[in-house]
C-alpha positions in Angstrom: 0.0 0.0 0.0 1.4 3.4 -1.0 0.1 6.4 1.0 0.3 10.0 0.1 -0.3 13.1 2.3 -3.1 14.1 0.0 -5.1 11.0 1.0 -7.7 12.9 3.0 -11.3 12.0 2.7 -13.2 13.9 0.0 -16.3 14.2 2.1 -14.5 16.2 4.9 -16.8 19.2 4.3 -19.7 17.0 5.6 -18.0 17.0 9.0 -17.5 20.7 9.4 -19.4 23.0 11.7 -21.7 20.4 13.2 -23.7 20.9 16.3 -22.7 19.3 19.6 -25.5 16.7 19.4 -24.3 15.8 15.8 -21.0 14.9 17.3 -22.4 11.9 19.2 -22.3 8.5 17.6 -25.8 7.2 17.1 -28.0 5.9 14.4 -28.4 9.1 12.4 -24.7 10.0 12.6 -23.4 6.6 11.6 -22.2 7.9 8.3 -20.3 10.8 9.9 -18.7 8.3 12.3 -17.4 6.3 9.4 -16.0 9.3 7.6 -14.3 10.5 10.8 -12.7 7.2 11.6 -11.5 6.7 8.0 -9.9 10.1 8.1 -8.1 9.5 11.4 -7.0 6.0 10.3 -5.7 7.5 7.1 -3.6 10.0 9.0 -2.1 7.3 11.3 -1.4 5.0 8.4 0.3 7.7 6.4 2.4 8.6 9.4 3.5 5.1 10.1 4.2 4.4 6.5 6.4 7.5 6.2 8.2 7.3 9.5 11.6 5.5 9.4 13.0 6.2 12.9 11.5 5.6 16.3 11.8 9.2 17.6 12.5 12.8 16.6 14.7 13.7 19.6 12.3 16.4 20.7 12.9 17.7 24.2 10.1 17.9 26.9 10.7 21.7 27.1 10.2 22.3 23.4 7.2 20.0 23.1 5.6 21.7 26.1 6.0 25.1 24.4 4.0 23.7 21.5 1.2 22.6 23.8 1.3 25.8 25.8 0.2 27.7 22.7 -3.1 25.8 22.5 -6.2 27.3 24.0 -8.6 24.5 24.9 -11.4 27.1 25.4 -11.4 27.8 21.6 -12.3 24.6 19.6 -11.2 24.2 16.0 -14.7 23.0 15.0 -13.2 20.6 12.5 -11.7 17.2 12.7 -9.5 18.0 9.8 -8.0 20.9 11.6 -7.7 18.9 14.8 -5.8 16.2 13.0 -3.5 18.7 11.3 -2.8 20.2 14.8 -2.2 16.7 16.1 0.7 16.3 13.7 2.7 18.9 15.7 1.4 17.9 19.2 1.6 14.1 18.9 2.2 12.4 15.6 5.5 14.0 14.9 7.1 13.2 18.3 5.4 10.0 19.2 7.6 7.0 20.0 7.1 4.6 17.1 7.3 1.0 18.3 7.1 -0.4 14.8 10.6 0.8 14.1 13.2 -2.0 14.1 15.5 0.4 15.9 13.1 0.7 18.9 14.7 -1.6 21.4 13.9 -0.1 24.8 10.9 -1.2 26.8 8.3 -4.0 26.7 6.4 -2.4 23.9 5.4 -4.5 20.9 4.2 -3.7 17.4 0.5 -4.5 17.4 -1.6 -7.0 15.3 -3.9 -5.4 12.7 -6.9 -7.6 13.8 -6.5 -6.1 17.3 -6.6 -2.6 15.9 -9.8 -3.5 14.1 -11.0 -4.7 17.5 -10.2 -1.3 19.1 -12.4 0.4 16.5 -15.3 -1.9 17.3 -15.0 -1.9 21.1 -14.5 1.9 21.5 -17.5 2.6 19.3 -19.9 0.2 20.9 -18.4 1.1 24.3 -19.5 -2.0 26.2 -18.8 -1.8 30.0 -17.6 -5.1 31.3 -19.0 -4.9 34.8 -22.5 -6.4 34.4 -24.2 -8.7 32.0 -26.9 -6.1 31.1 -24.1 -3.8 29.8 -22.0 -6.3 27.9 -23.9 -9.5 27.1 -21.9 -11.1 24.3 -18.7 -9.4 25.4 -19.0 -11.1 28.8 -19.0 -14.5 27.2 -16.2 -13.7 24.8 -14.0 -12.6 27.7 -14.9 -15.7 29.7 -14.0 -18.0 26.8 -10.6 -16.2 26.3 -10.0 -16.7 30.1 -10.8 -20.4 29.7 -8.5 -20.7 26.7 -5.6 -18.9 28.6 -6.1 -21.1 31.7 -6.1 -24.2 29.6 -2.8 -23.2 27.9 -1.3 -22.5 31.3 -2.5 -25.9 32.5 -4.4 -24.5 35.5 -7.1 -27.1 35.4 -10.9 -27.4 35.1 -11.6 -25.2 38.2 -9.6 -22.2 36.8 -11.0 -18.8 36.2 -9.9 -15.2 35.9 -10.7 -11.7 34.6 -9.1 -9.2 32.2 -7.4 -6.2 33.8 -5.7 -3.0 32.8 -2.1 -4.4 33.0 0.4 -6.4 35.0 0.5 -4.0 37.9 -3.2 -4.4 38.5 -3.1 -8.1 37.9 -0.3 -8.4 40.5 -2.3 -6.3 42.9 -5.4 -8.5 42.6 -3.3 -11.6 42.9 -1.7 -10.4 46.1 -5.1 -9.1 47.4 -6.5 -12.6 47.0 -3.4 -14.0 48.7 -3.9 -11.6 51.7 -7.6 -12.3 52.0 -6.9 -16.0 51.8 -4.4 -15.8 54.6 -6.9 -13.7 56.7 -9.6 -16.3 56.1 -7.4 -19.1 57.3 -6.6 -17.2 60.5 -10.3 -16.5 61.1 -11.2 -20.1 60.5 -8.9 -21.1 63.3 -10.6 -18.7 65.6 -14.0 -20.0 64.6 -12.8 -23.5 65.2 -11.6 -22.6 68.8 -8.2 -24.0 68.2 -5.6 -23.5 71.0 -4.0 -20.1 70.8 -7.0 -18.7 68.9 -9.5 -18.0 71.7 -11.9 -15.1 71.7 -12.8 -12.8 68.8 -10.6 -12.7 65.7 -8.6 -9.5 65.5 -9.5 -6.9 62.8 -7.6 -6.8 59.6 -5.1 -4.0 60.5 -3.9 -6.1 63.5 -3.2 -9.1 61.3 -1.3 -7.3 58.5 1.8 -6.6 60.5 2.8 -10.3 60.5 2.3 -11.0 56.8 5.3 -11.2 54.5 5.7 -11.6 50.7 8.7 -13.3 49.2 9.9 -12.3 45.7 13.2 -12.3 43.9 15.4 -9.2 44.3 14.7 -8.4 40.6 10.9 -8.9 40.7 8.7 -6.2 39.3 8.3 -3.1 41.5 4.5 -3.6 41.4 5.0 -6.3 44.1 6.2 -3.6 46.5 3.5 -1.1 45.4 0.9 -3.8 45.9 2.2 -4.5 49.4 1.9 -0.8 50.2 -1.6 -0.5 48.8 -2.8 -3.6 50.7 -1.7 -2.0 54.0 1.4 -4.2 54.5 4.0 -1.6 53.6 7.0 -1.9 51.3 9.1 -3.6 53.9 6.7 -6.6 54.0 8.3 -7.7 50.8 11.3 -9.9 51.5 13.8 -9.8 48.5 15.4 -13.1 47.8 18.7 -13.4 46.1 19.1 -14.6 42.5 21.9 -16.7 41.0 24.1 -15.8 38.1 21.3 -16.9 35.8 19.1 -14.2 37.4 16.6 -16.8 38.7 15.5 -16.9 42.3 17.8 -19.0 44.5 15.7 -21.8 46.0 18.1 -22.3 48.9 18.0 -18.6 49.7 14.2 -18.7 49.6 14.0 -21.6 52.0 16.3 -19.9 54.5 14.2 -16.7 54.3 11.0 -18.7 54.8 12.5 -20.5 57.8 13.6 -17.2 59.3 10.1 -15.8 58.8 8.5 -18.9 60.5 11.0 -18.7 63.4 10.2 -15.1 64.0 6.4 -15.8 64.3 5.7 -14.1 61.0 3.4 -15.6 58.2 4.7 -16.2 54.7 1.5 -14.9 53.0 2.7 -15.3 49.5 5.6 -16.4 47.3 5.8 -14.5 44.0 7.6 -16.2 41.1 8.7 -14.2 38.1 8.2 -15.7 34.6 10.1 -13.1 32.6 11.9 -10.5 34.7 11.8 -7.0 33.2 15.6 -6.6 32.8 16.7 -10.2 32.0 13.6 -12.1 30.9 14.7 -14.7 33.5 12.1 -17.2 34.7 12.3 -18.4 38.3 12.3 -22.1 39.0 8.6 -22.2 39.2 8.2 -25.9 40.1 10.6 -25.5 43.1 8.7 -22.4 44.2 5.4 -24.2 44.1 6.9 -26.9 46.3 8.1 -24.4 48.9 4.7 -22.6 48.8 2.9 -25.8 49.7 5.5 -26.7 52.4 5.1 -23.3 54.1 1.4 -22.8 53.5 1.9 -19.8 51.2 -0.1 -18.5 48.3 1.9 -19.0 45.1 1.5 -16.1 42.6 3.4 -16.1 39.3 4.0 -12.8 37.5 4.2 -13.9 33.9 3.3 -10.5 32.4 6.3 -10.8 30.1 6.8 -14.5 29.7 3.2 -15.5 29.5 3.2 -15.3 25.8 5.3 -18.5 25.8 2.1 -20.5 26.1 1.7 -20.0 22.3 5.3 -20.9 21.5 6.1 -24.4 20.1 9.8 -24.0 20.9 9.9 -22.4 24.3 6.7 -23.3 26.1 8.6 -25.7 28.4 10.3 -22.7 30.1 7.0 -22.2 32.0 7.2 -25.6 33.7 5.6 -25.3 37.1 3.2 -22.4 36.3 0.3 -24.8 36.4 0.8 -25.1 40.2 0.3 -21.4 40.8 -2.7 -20.1 42.8 -2.8 -17.0 40.6 -1.0 -15.9 37.5 -0.5 -12.4 35.9 -0.3 -12.4 32.1 0.0 -9.3 29.8 -1.4 -9.8 26.3 -0.1 -6.3 25.4 3.5 -7.5 25.6 4.1 -10.9 23.9 0.7 -11.3 22.3 1.1 -8.2 20.1 -2.0 -6.5 21.5 -2.5 -2.7 21.9 -2.4 -1.3 25.5 -4.2 -2.2 27.6 -4.8 -6.0 27.6 -3.9 -8.1 30.6 -5.5 -10.8 32.9 -5.2 -12.3 36.3 -6.0 -16.0 36.4 -6.6 -18.4 39.4 -6.4 -22.1 39.7 -9.5 -22.3 41.8 -12.4 -20.0 40.8 -13.6 -19.7 44.4 -10.5 -17.5 45.0 -12.1 -14.7 43.0 -14.7 -14.4 45.8 -12.0 -12.7 47.8 -12.6 -9.6 45.7 -16.4 -9.9 45.4 -18.7 -7.2 46.8 -22.4 -7.1 46.0 -24.2 -3.8 45.5 -28.0 -3.8 45.0 -27.8 -1.1 42.3 -25.3 -3.0 40.2 -24.6 -6.7 41.0 -27.0 -7.8 43.7 -26.4 -11.2 45.4 -29.7 -12.4 43.8 -28.0 -12.0 40.4 -25.3 -14.4 41.5 -27.8 -16.9 42.7 -29.6 -16.7 39.4 -26.2 -17.4 37.7 -26.2 -14.1 35.8 -22.5 -13.6 34.8 -21.6 -10.2 36.1 -17.8 -9.8 35.6 -17.6 -7.1 38.3 -17.9 -10.0 40.8 -14.4 -11.1 39.8 -12.7 -7.7 39.3 -11.3 -4.9 41.4 -12.5 -2.6 38.7 -16.1 -1.6 38.0 -16.3 0.1 34.6 -13.9 -1.7 32.3 -13.3 -1.8 28.6 -14.0 -4.8 26.4 -10.2 -5.3 25.8 -10.7 -9.0 25.3 -12.2 -8.3 21.8 -8.7 -7.4 20.5 -7.3 -10.7 21.5 -10.4 -12.5 20.2 -10.1 -11.1 16.7 -6.3 -11.7 16.7 -6.9 -15.4 17.5 -9.8 -15.8 15.1 -7.7 -14.2 12.2 -4.2 -15.4 13.0 -4.5 -18.2 15.4 -2.2 -18.9 18.5 0.5 -20.7 16.5 1.1 -17.5 14.5 1.5 -15.5 17.6 3.9 -18.2 18.9 6.0 -18.0 15.7 6.4 -14.3 16.2 7.7 -14.8 19.7 10.1 -17.5 18.5 11.4 -15.0 16.0 12.3 -12.3 18.5 13.9 -14.9 20.8 16.0 -16.2 18.0 17.0 -12.6 17.0 17.9 -11.9 20.6 20.3 -14.8 20.6 22.0 -13.5 17.5 22.4 -10.1 18.9 23.8 -11.6 22.1 26.5 -13.4 20.1 27.4 -10.1 18.4 27.7 -8.2 21.7 29.5 -11.0 23.6 32.2 -11.3 21.0 32.8 -7.5 20.8 35.7 -6.3 23.0 34.1 -2.9 23.4 30.9 -4.2 25.1 30.3 -6.1 28.3 27.2 -8.4 28.4 25.9 -9.1 31.9 24.0 -12.4 31.3 22.9 -14.7 28.5 19.4 -13.7 27.5 16.5 -16.0 28.7 13.8 -14.4 26.5 14.3 -11.2 24.4 16.2 -8.8 26.6 20.0 -8.2 26.8 21.7 -6.2 29.6 25.0 -4.8 28.5 27.2 -1.7 28.5 29.8 0.0 26.4 33.3 -0.4 27.9 36.1 1.4 26.1 39.3 -0.5 25.4 42.0 0.0 28.0 45.5 1.3 27.5 48.4 -0.7 26.2 49.4 -1.6 29.8 46.1 -3.2 30.4 44.6 -0.6 32.7 41.0 0.3 32.2 40.3 3.5 30.3 37.7 4.7 32.8 36.9 3.9 36.4 33.6 2.6 37.7 31.9 5.9 38.2 33.1 7.2 34.9 31.8 4.1 33.2 28.4 4.5 34.7 28.2 8.2 33.6 29.5 7.2 30.1 26.7 4.7 29.5 24.0 7.0 30.8 25.2 9.7 28.5 25.4 7.3 25.5 21.8 6.4 26.0 20.7 10.0 26.4 22.7 11.1 23.3 21.2 8.3 21.2 17.7 9.2 22.3 18.2 12.8 21.6 19.4 11.9 18.0 16.1 10.0 17.4 18.0 7.4 15.4 17.3 4.6 17.9 15.9 4.0 21.4 17.4 1.7 23.9 16.7 1.3 27.7 18.9 1.7 30.7 19.0 0.0 34.0 21.1 -0.3 37.2 22.4 -3.7 38.3 24.2 -4.0 41.7 24.8 -0.3 41.6 26.3 -0.1 38.1 24.7 1.5 35.1 23.9 -0.6 32.0 22.2 -0.4 28.7 19.4 -2.8 27.7 17.9 -4.1 24.5 14.3 -5.3 24.7 13.4 -6.9 21.4 9.7 -7.5 20.6 9.6 -6.6 16.9 9.5 -9.6 14.6 10.2 -7.2 11.7 13.6 -6.3 13.1 16.7 -8.0 11.6 20.2 -8.6 12.8 21.5 -5.8 10.7 19.0 -3.4 12.3 20.4 -4.1 15.7 24.1 -4.2 14.6 23.3 -0.7 13.3 22.2 0.3 16.7 25.3 -1.2 18.2 27.4 0.9 15.9 25.5 4.0 16.9 26.2 3.2 20.6 29.9 2.6 19.8 30.2 5.9 18.0 28.7 7.8 20.9 30.8 5.8 23.3 34.1 6.5 21.6 33.3 10.2 21.2 32.3 10.6 24.9 35.3 8.6 26.0 37.6 10.8 24.1 36.0 13.8 25.7 36.2 12.3 29.2 39.9 11.4 28.8 40.7 14.8 27.3 39.1 16.6 30.2 40.8 14.2 32.7 44.3 14.9 31.2 43.8 18.7 31.0 
């Protein structure tokens, strides 16, 4: 398809100067809706087709100055004018994830069937809280949850619900873990067991003794969830990882034993299936065994690695995930879905009752008794988009094997890029990639006597400046991170269109900035 900037809709004049009521999508304005969506889609398609770099290098200050000139009290009264203005305020300086030189965060190019789903779901605007707002949508979402649970191996009693993203899914998983632990304590009071005499204490009294165990490189949403749930950041016990960046089972056992000896309760163990920096997958089967031994809820954060359920080559990396009590999975990472599209799944559907609250004006208990499927009974959200439609159309058009083949491609590419970096004397790679991320840094060659060109602090500053300069150039985008106090660069590869030469090109850009900055640092140091 060839797009030209003149490809605007010929019927634009029909959309000018319309009343406020005429701007609402309804039966009599259906034709106007069609023209407007076509015009917007044409503008986006033209921009993507003509954009060959991931960013312009625009600074926040300069872009803010553009926005500051806009007076929202004075409408343009024309979609054509608004889209023209959007070129300067958004299109031009957006980050384009379709570019093969975008290699920063867990952002993927998106499947076209999913984009068609966005057009449908936003126009019909179903709200997923109750059956009488989302009839067919409710059943589509439930079928997709069943499909995902089956792929995870969670069993016939599994269930779940779509969420806004991994952080919310982790929050709901740990909320269920907390309420499960509280229910167990209260059952002991009700049973009159020794040491549990009298009335059970209120929730705030119980929270102080709960602990969550996660690897030291687990997603920060574990700490945020602990804080939101009233436990505090320090309720999360970080567990050491080995050289492969996977949680050390022996270290976890010691931490659990110390917790038990201190009279504390191991409320939950969180396994990571795809860490943000390394893509590493914890030994899930071993974690499941320890969770059973110590009476802990087992939650797996597979926001990144969950897409492996579609992979023919790498699905075995998720061994043990079927033993989880709850699982986080982001479709908007490795299923090539637009943001947002995520889910939290549970091995036993009754676990979702820990987040259920009945309101007479929305989801009365009588509706549950009548088996009316109100999704709000399972969710910590009320109003919620029909994001499941995007995945539904993707699966119906492409099928899961196609998604898996795309994941396999990016994992294979990552291995090739790793070989390039690991064999290059000017780069230091921290660990062999597990999925599609590589943590590395530029390290200038030392002097003839073998001494390093720069010390540790200078090396940290150098790599941070390399990343900033590359971003400012707009030629490529890479991520940065800190590991054990040292600054590193990071490739996150989720674009099946990217080729090895695209990434070697980025490596050469990094090298060029690294050499120039090193020369500047050494010149300043010598002067």
